[in-house]
C-alpha positions in Angstrom: 0.0 0.0 0.0 2.5 2.6 -1.2 -0.1 5.3 -1.4 -1.1 4.7 2.2 2.5 5.4 3.3 2.4 8.6 1.3 -1.0 9.5 2.9 0.4 9.1 6.4 3.4 11.2 5.7 1.3 14.0 4.2 -1.2 14.2 7.0 1.6 14.2 9.6 3.4 17.1 8.0 0.4 19.3 7.3 0.2 22.4 9.4 -3.6 22.6 9.7 -3.4 25.8 11.7 -1.2 24.6 14.6 2.2 26.1 15.4 4.6 24.4 17.7 3.7 26.9 20.4 0.0 26.0 20.1 0.9 22.3 20.3 2.7 23.0 23.6 -0.4 24.9 24.8 -2.5 22.0 23.9 -0.3 19.7 25.9 -0.7 22.0 28.9 -4.5 21.6 28.6 -4.5 17.7 28.6 -4.7 17.3 32.4 -7.8 19.5 32.4 -9.3 17.3 29.6 -8.6 14.2 31.6 -10.5 15.6 34.6 -13.5 16.8 32.5 -13.9 13.4 30.8 -13.5 11.3 33.9 -15.8 13.5 36.0 -18.5 13.3 33.3 -18.2 9.5 33.1 -18.5 9.2 36.9 -21.4 11.6 37.1 -23.3 9.8 34.4 -22.6 6.2 35.6 -20.5 5.1 32.6 -18.9 1.7 33.3 -16.0 2.5 31.0 -14.9 5.1 28.6 -12.0 5.8 26.1 -11.3 9.1 24.5 -8.8 10.7 22.1 -7.7 14.0 20.5 -6.6 14.2 16.9 -4.4 17.0 15.7 -2.1 17.4 12.7 -3.2 14.0 11.3 -2.4 11.9 14.4 -3.7 10.9 17.8 -1.9 13.4 20.0 -3.5 12.4 23.3 -5.8 9.6 24.6 -7.1 8.3 27.8 -9.5 5.9 29.4 -11.3 5.3 32.7 -13.4 2.5 34.1 -14.0 -1.0 32.8 -14.6 -2.7 29.5 -16.2 -5.7 31.2 -17.4 -5.6 34.8 -17.2 -9.3 35.8 -13.6 -9.7 35.0 -12.8 -6.1 35.8 -11.1 -5.6 32.5 -9.8 -2.0 32.2 -11.1 0.1 29.4 -8.4 1.5 27.1 -7.6 3.1 23.7 -7.2 -0.4 22.3 -10.6 -1.6 23.6 -13.1 -2.3 20.9 -16.4 -0.5 21.5 -19.5 -0.7 19.2 -19.8 2.8 17.8 -23.4 2.4 16.5 -24.5 5.3 14.1 -20.9 6.6 13.8 -20.9 3.8 11.2 -23.1 5.8 8.8 -20.3 8.0 7.5 -18.4 4.9 6.4 -21.4 3.9 4.3 -21.4 7.4 2.9 -17.7 7.2 2.0 -18.5 4.0 0.1 -21.4 5.5 -1.8 -19.3 8.5 -2.8 -16.5 6.2 -3.9 -19.0 4.4 -6.2 -20.3 7.8 -7.4 -16.8 9.0 -8.2 -16.1 5.9 -10.2 -19.2 6.3 -12.2 -21.1 3.3 -10.8 -24.1 5.3 -9.5 -25.4 8.8 -9.2 -26.7 10.4 -6.0 -29.9 11.5 -7.7 -30.6 8.0 -9.0 -33.9 6.6 -7.8 -33.3 4.0 -5.2 -35.6 1.7 -7.2 -32.9 1.3 -9.8 -31.0 -0.8 -7.2 -33.8 -2.0 -5.0 -36.8 -2.7 -7.4 -38.9 -3.8 -4.5 -39.3 -0.1 -3.4 -40.5 1.1 -6.8 -43.8 3.1 -6.5 -43.4 3.7 -2.8 -42.7 7.4 -2.6 -44.7 9.0 0.3 -48.1 9.8 1.7 -49.2 11.9 -1.3 -49.6 11.1 -5.0 -47.4 14.1 -6.0 -44.4 12.9 -4.1 -41.2 12.3 -6.0 -39.2 9.0 -6.1 -36.8 8.4 -3.3 -33.2 9.0 -4.3 -29.9 7.9 -3.0 -29.3 11.5 -1.9 -32.5 11.3 0.2 -31.2 8.3 2.0 -27.8 9.9 2.7 -29.5 13.0 4.2 -32.4 11.5 6.1 -34.9 13.1 3.8 -36.5 10.0 2.2 -39.7 10.6 4.2 -39.4 7.6 6.4 -40.5 8.0 10.1 -37.8 8.3 12.7 -37.0 4.8 13.9 -35.0 5.0 17.1 -35.0 2.6 19.0 -36.8 0.2 16.6 -33.9 0.0 14.2 -31.5 -0.9 17.0 -33.2 -4.2 17.5 -33.0 -5.3 13.9 -29.2 -5.1 13.6 -28.9 -8.8 12.8 -31.7 -9.1 10.3 -30.9 -10.7 7.0 -31.2 -9.2 3.5 -34.2 -11.4 2.9 -35.9 -9.9 6.0 -35.1 -6.4 4.8 -36.5 -7.0 1.4 -39.6 -8.6 2.8 -40.1 -5.5 4.9 -39.8 -3.3 1.8 -42.1 -5.6 -0.3 -44.8 -5.4 2.3 -44.9 -1.6 1.9 -43.2 1.1 3.9 -44.8 3.9 5.9 -44.0 7.6 5.3 -44.1 10.5 7.7 -43.3 13.0 4.9 -42.9 13.2 1.1 -39.3 12.6 0.1 -37.0 15.6 -0.1 -38.8 18.1 2.1 -37.9 17.4 5.7 -35.2 15.8 7.9 -36.2 12.8 9.9 -33.6 10.4 11.2 -33.8 7.0 9.5 -31.8 3.9 10.3 -33.8 2.1 7.6 -32.5 4.6 5.1 -28.8 3.7 5.8 -29.7 0.1 5.9 -31.0 0.4 2.3 -27.8 2.2 1.3 -25.9 -0.9 2.6 -27.9 -3.0 0.3 -27.3 -0.6 -2.6 -23.6 -1.1 -2.1 -24.1 -4.8 -2.4 -26.2 -4.5 -5.5 -23.6 -2.2 -7.2 -20.4 -4.1 -6.2 -21.6 -7.6 -5.9 -20.1 -7.7 -2.4 -21.7 -7.5 1.1 -21.4 -3.9 2.3 -19.2 -5.1 5.1 -16.6 -6.7 2.8 -16.6 -3.7 0.4 -16.1 -1.1 3.2 -13.4 -3.3 4.9 -11.5 -3.7 1.7 -11.9 -0.2 0.3 -11.9 2.0 3.4 -10.9 0.3 6.6 -7.8 -1.6 5.4 -6.5 1.3 3.3 -6.6 3.5 6.4 -4.9 0.9 8.5 -7.9 0.2 10.6 -7.0 -3.4 11.4 -8.7 -3.6 14.8 -12.1 -2.7 13.5 -14.9 -5.3 13.1 -18.5 -5.8 12.1 -19.2 -9.0 14.1 -18.5 -9.0 17.8 -17.7 -12.7 18.0 -14.6 -12.0 15.8 -13.2 -9.5 18.2 -10.4 -10.9 20.5 -12.4 -11.4 23.8 -9.8 -9.4 25.9 -10.3 -6.4 23.6 -14.1 -6.4 23.5 -16.2 -3.9 25.5 -19.4 -5.3 27.0 -22.4 -3.0 27.1 -24.5 -2.0 30.1 -27.6 -0.1 31.3 -27.8 1.8 34.6 -30.9 0.5 36.3 -32.0 0.7 39.9 -28.6 2.1 41.0 -26.7 -0.7 39.3 -25.3 -1.8 36.0 -27.1 -4.5 34.0 -25.2 -6.2 31.1 -26.9 -6.0 27.7 -26.8 -8.8 25.2 -24.4 -8.1 22.4 -26.0 -7.8 19.0 -24.8 -9.8 16.0 -24.1 -8.2 12.6 -26.6 -8.3 9.7 -28.3 -6.1 7.1 -28.9 -3.3 9.5 -25.2 -3.1 10.5 -24.9 -0.5 7.8 -26.7 1.9 10.1 -24.7 1.1 13.2 -22.7 -2.1 13.4 -19.0 -1.1 13.4 -16.9 -2.1 16.4 -13.6 -0.2 16.8 -10.9 1.3 19.1 -10.0 4.9 19.7 -6.6 4.2 18.2 -8.2 2.8 15.0 -10.9 5.4 14.7 -8.4 8.3 15.1 -7.0 7.3 11.7 -10.5 7.9 10.2 -10.8 11.2 11.9 -7.4 12.2 10.5 -8.5 11.1 7.1 -11.6 13.3 7.3 -9.7 16.3 8.7 -7.1 16.0 6.0 -9.7 17.1 3.4 -9.0 20.7 4.6 -7.9 23.0 3.2 -8.7 22.7 -0.5 -5.3 22.5 -2.2 -3.4 21.2 -5.2 -1.5 18.4 -3.5 -1.7 14.8 -4.7 -4.8 12.9 -3.5 -4.2 11.3 -0.1 -6.7 8.7 0.7 -9.4 6.2 -0.4 -11.8 9.1 -1.2 -11.0 12.3 -3.0 -10.6 15.4 -0.7 -13.4 17.2 -2.6 -15.8 14.3 -2.0 -14.9 14.3 1.7 -15.6 18.1 1.9 -18.8 17.5 0.0 -20.0 14.9 2.6 -19.2 17.3 5.4 -21.5 20.0 4.1 -24.9 20.8 5.5 -27.4 19.4 3.0 -30.6 19.1 5.1 -31.5 21.6 7.8 -32.2 19.9 11.1 -32.6 22.3 14.0 -32.0 25.7 15.6 -31.3 25.4 19.3 -31.6 29.0 20.7 -31.1 27.8 24.3 -28.0 25.6 23.8 -25.9 25.7 27.0 -23.6 22.6 27.1 -20.4 24.7 27.2 -18.4 25.1 30.5 -19.9 27.9 32.5 -23.4 27.2 31.3 -23.7 30.2 29.1 -26.4 30.2 26.4 -24.9 29.8 22.9 -27.4 29.3 20.1 -26.5 26.4 17.7 -27.9 25.6 14.2 -27.6 22.1 12.9 -28.0 20.2 9.7 -27.4 16.7 8.3 -24.6 16.0 5.7 -24.0 12.6 4.2 -23.8 10.3 7.2 -22.5 13.2 9.3 -23.9 15.9 11.4 -23.0 19.6 10.9 -23.5 22.4 13.4 -22.5 26.1 13.8 -22.6 27.9 17.2 -22.8 31.5 18.3 -19.0 31.7 18.4 -18.8 30.9 14.7 -17.3 27.5 15.1 -18.3 24.8 12.6 -18.5 21.3 14.0 -18.8 18.1 12.0 -19.2 14.5 13.4 -21.7 12.0 14.5 -23.2 10.4 17.6 -23.8 6.7 18.1 -26.2 4.8 20.4 -27.2 1.2 20.8 -28.3 -0.9 23.7 -25.1 -1.0 25.8 -23.2 1.7 24.0 -23.0 5.5 23.4 -20.3 7.4 21.4 -19.5 10.5 19.6 -16.8 12.0 17.4 -16.6 15.7 16.5 -14.2 17.9 14.4 -13.6 21.6 14.3 -12.7 21.6 10.6 -11.5 25.2 10.6 -9.1 24.4 13.4 -7.9 20.9 12.3 -8.7 19.2 15.6 -11.0 16.3 16.4 -12.2 14.5 19.5 -13.4 10.9 20.0 -15.4 9.5 23.0 -16.6 5.9 23.4 -18.7 4.5 26.3 -20.2 1.2 27.2 -23.4 2.6 28.6 -26.7 2.5 26.7 -27.2 5.7 24.7 -24.5 7.5 26.6 -24.6 11.2 25.7 -21.0 11.5 24.5 -21.7 14.5 22.3 -22.3 16.8 25.3 -18.9 16.2 26.8 -17.1 16.3 23.4 -18.5 19.8 22.8 -17.3 20.9 26.2 -13.9 19.4 25.4 -13.6 21.2 22.1 -14.6 24.5 23.7 -12.0 23.9 26.4 -9.2 23.1 24.0 -9.9 26.2 21.9 -10.3 28.5 24.9 -7.5 27.4 27.1 -5.0 26.6 24.4 -5.8 29.8 22.5 -6.3 27.9 19.3 -7.1 29.9 16.1 -8.8 28.8 12.9 -6.6 27.8 10.1 -5.9 31.0 8.0 -7.3 31.1 4.5 -4.7 30.8 1.7 -3.3 34.1 0.3 -3.6 34.2 -3.4 -0.9 36.1 -5.5 -3.6 38.5 -6.8 -4.5 39.6 -3.3 -0.9 40.4 -2.5 -0.6 42.3 -5.8 -3.7 44.4 -5.2 -2.8 45.2 -1.6 0.6 46.6 -2.8 -1.1 48.6 -5.6 -3.8 50.0 -3.4 -1.3 51.0 -0.7 0.7 53.0 -3.3 -2.4 55.2 -4.0 -3.2 56.0 -0.3 -3.9 58.4 1.3 -4.3 60.9 -1.6 -5.6 58.6 -4.3 -3.5 60.4 -6.9 -3.7 58.7 -10.3 -6.3 56.2 -9.0 -8.8 56.8 -11.8 -6.3 56.1 -14.4 -5.1 52.9 -12.7 -6.3 49.6 -14.1 -6.6 47.9 -10.7 -10.2 49.0 -10.2 -13.2 47.2 -11.7 -15.6 49.1 -14.0 -18.1 49.5 -11.2 -15.7 51.1 -8.7 -15.9 54.8 -9.9 -19.7 54.5 -10.2 -20.0 53.4 -6.6 -17.2 55.4 -5.0 -16.3 59.1 -5.6 -12.7 60.2 -5.8 -13.1 63.4 -3.8 -15.0 61.7 -1.0 -12.5 58.9 -0.9 -9.6 61.3 -0.7 -11.2 63.4 2.1 -12.1 60.3 4.2 -8.7 58.7 3.8 -6.6 61.8 4.5 -8.7 62.4 7.6 -8.2 58.9 8.9 -4.5 58.9 8.1 -4.1 62.2 9.9 -5.8 60.9 13.0 -3.7 57.7 13.0 -0.4 59.6 12.9 2.7 58.3 11.2 2.3 54.8 9.9 4.9 52.6 11.5 4.0 49.2 10.0 1.8 47.6 7.4 0.4 44.3 8.7 0.0 41.1 6.8 -3.0 40.3 4.7 -5.9 38.6 6.5 -7.7 36.8 3.8 -11.3 35.8 4.0 -10.8 33.7 0.8 -8.8 33.9 -2.4 -10.5 37.1 -3.5 -11.3 39.1 -0.4 -9.0 40.3 2.4 -8.2 43.0 5.0 -5.0 44.3 6.6 -4.0 46.7 9.3 -1.8 49.8 9.1 -0.3 50.5 12.5 -0.1 54.2 13.3 1.4 56.1 16.2 -2.0 57.3 17.5 -4.3 54.7 16.1 -4.5 51.8 13.6 -6.3 51.7 10.3 -8.1 48.7 8.9 -8.5 48.4 5.1 -10.7 45.8 3.5 -11.1 45.1 -0.2 -12.9 42.6 -2.5 -12.0 41.5 -6.0 -14.1 40.7 -9.0 -14.5 37.2 -10.6 -12.7 38.3 -13.8 -9.0 37.4 -14.4 -7.1 39.1 -13.1 -9.5 40.1 -10.3 -9.9 43.9 -9.9 -11.0 45.9 -6.8 -14.8 46.2 -6.8 -15.4 47.2 -3.2 -13.3 48.9 -0.5 -13.7 50.0 3.2 -11.5 51.9 5.5 -11.9 52.6 9.3 -9.9 53.9 12.2 -9.2 51.5 15.1 -8.3 53.4 18.4 -5.3 52.0 20.3 
């Protein structure tokens, strides 16, 4: 697997927004992270837990507490195999996108092309459209929410799945108009993978995703896990833990059957994080970076929680959320974009979450039924960013931004010769007026005093940026935006004084 070695090297050397100083700050925060995770597990009666932090393409920190199995008092660890339930869904999505990228299916294909038994079943109204693969990926097929019903069907066979479909499915909505979580939808995607590839979805995903990523301690069937590595699942009932029967693999495993370790899963988190930023490097994994970024986008709006308050300190911070392809997306009042997924089955609860703009991800596995690992992971990410003073990865600076900044600076503050310059777009002198610009700029420069330093560009993207001019009495911020033509020209401009 020569390309795999190249992939590992590439993700290890990528900067993804972390300097060495920030790495040291992160390490200083790890003892706090341990305390938060372990206190949360104890407070919520988790028998065992394992967790990890992924930065710069590798697992930089991990820990565990409690037991993987209570009778033998086996200690939970980062090599313990936990069932991760619905965290499985994004692996199915990766497989579907692989098949799409290779031309073997289209996301807007009707599902009936691959599962004829579903043909004609398209919702509660006659004007409903056919269910598409994209509908299944985004929980918008119109099926009713099926937790915890789906959990109990994990071991069903393909024959039982097809019998269910043939008998007729119920719909809560017409396809394509609303989000409603559907384990059945991802189970059907597993069957689509089999129909397209001629392989059971487990075999295809293992060969085309797990093994290429080096996830050699990840399983579909619990009886194949070395007994000393396997976490047993529990419920907290009547002030005590009650062991839950482990569920065998089957057709519904596509919606939640994977069993893995923090060490193994960290490789998948690194793989997803390495899709950012968009760049011209060689491809570095079993799915194109552009397809990974596509699957991380918010495709189906889910919720706006105006009273969200899971962060340390309990402050209210509204959060909006949407569903991607087998992933959840959210954005909070602090402007942070989080991508990941929860998992819950009888005996297990888990979560993984990435701050894609920061290049950091967290993982948490527990062997308690439906354990709310998402809440603690959000607190952990907030703590990492706050205490380690992490900053989002800066946008790339394009050559044209550097050129236009230099040319604009040469004209300020008097704007002499600006109208005859070719750096401005054809709209500029219709929207801005030379004498007004000159008067405003000279006034601001006068109030700022002698300019002592011109700061670096702060790009918003390849065609829009700002920079600071440091003055003796005050600073000046200048912002400009370029047009879509080649080369881009200045179409919009702002200047303001920033008091010291």
